[in-house]
N, C-alpha and C positions, 0 to 999 in steps of 0.2 A: 504494500500500500504506500502511495506517495501523495504528497500534497499537490493538488491541481487547482489553479484559479478557476472559479466558476461563478455563474450568475445564480442567484437564489430566487426561486419562484415561491413566494410566501404561500400561495394557494396549495403548494405541495407539502408545506410544513405545518401550517396552522389548521387543525382539525376541529370543527365544531359539529359534533354529531347531533342528529335529530333524536331526541329521547322521547320514547312513548311514556306518557304519564302513568300507564298501567305498571311500568317497571319501577315506579317510585312508591307504590302502595305500601310495601313492607317498611322501607325506611330510606330516605335519600342518602343518609350517611352510609348505609350498607351498600347501596347502589354504587356510590363512589369507591368504596373499598373493593367491591367486586370488579369495577371497571379498571382500577389500578392493578389489581391482581391479574386480570386477563391481559392487560397491556404489558405487564412485566414478563409474560410468557412469549412475547413476540420480539423479533429483532428489528433494528433500524435498517432501512433500505440503503444498501451500500452504493446504489447508483446515483445518489444525491447527497448533499451535505447531511451528516449524521446527527440530526436533531429534529425534534418535532415538539409542538405545543398543542395540547388538547384543552379546549375550553368547554367546560360543562356548565350550561346555564341551569344549575340546580341549586336551590337554597338548602343548605345543610344546617346543622346545629352550630357551626362555626363561621359560616360565610354566606354571602348572597350568591356567589358563584365559585367555581373551582377551576384553577389552571394547573395543568400537569405538564411539566417540562421533562422531556427525555433528551439527554445529551450524551453522546458517546464520550467515554473517558479520554479518548485521544485528543479531544478538543481542549482539555484542561483538567487539572487535578480538582478534587472536590472543593477545596478551600477557594481556589480561584474562581470556579464556576458559581459558588454561592455568593462570593463577593461581587461578581458581575451581575448576578440576578438581583441582589439587594440594591446595587447602584442603579440598575434600570428601573426599579420600582419605587424610587423616591418620589415624593410628592412635588409637583412643580411649584406649588404655592410655598413650600418650605423644604427646599432641597437638603438642608442640614439635618432635618428630622429623620431619624432612622425608621424604616418601615416596620410595621407591627407584624410579628410572626407568632401565631398561636402555638402554644406548647401542646404536647400530647396529653390528652385526658382520656380517662377510661370511658369507653363507649358503653351505652346502656344495653347493648345486645350481646 
């Protein structure tokens, strides 16, 4: 594998799935957990830059919506990627304010 300059087509990297409301009856939190579980069993497409972003328009107990980033480790180590993500999610109204990250809490199921 070697680095090759490429153009990024965001439509191939940003996934916004249509979610059937019937799938949310049990629990939106459980749906998100299952979505991530199933996503973790798939590989990133090697024919394009190895990252994707899944946007789930689902209200959970923690958030109004969910963003799931998958980034291949060849693009950076964990610390660098988290630092980049946090830098990209700062509020434009107050760029010095650190973004809020919810901690893990015990799920009710």
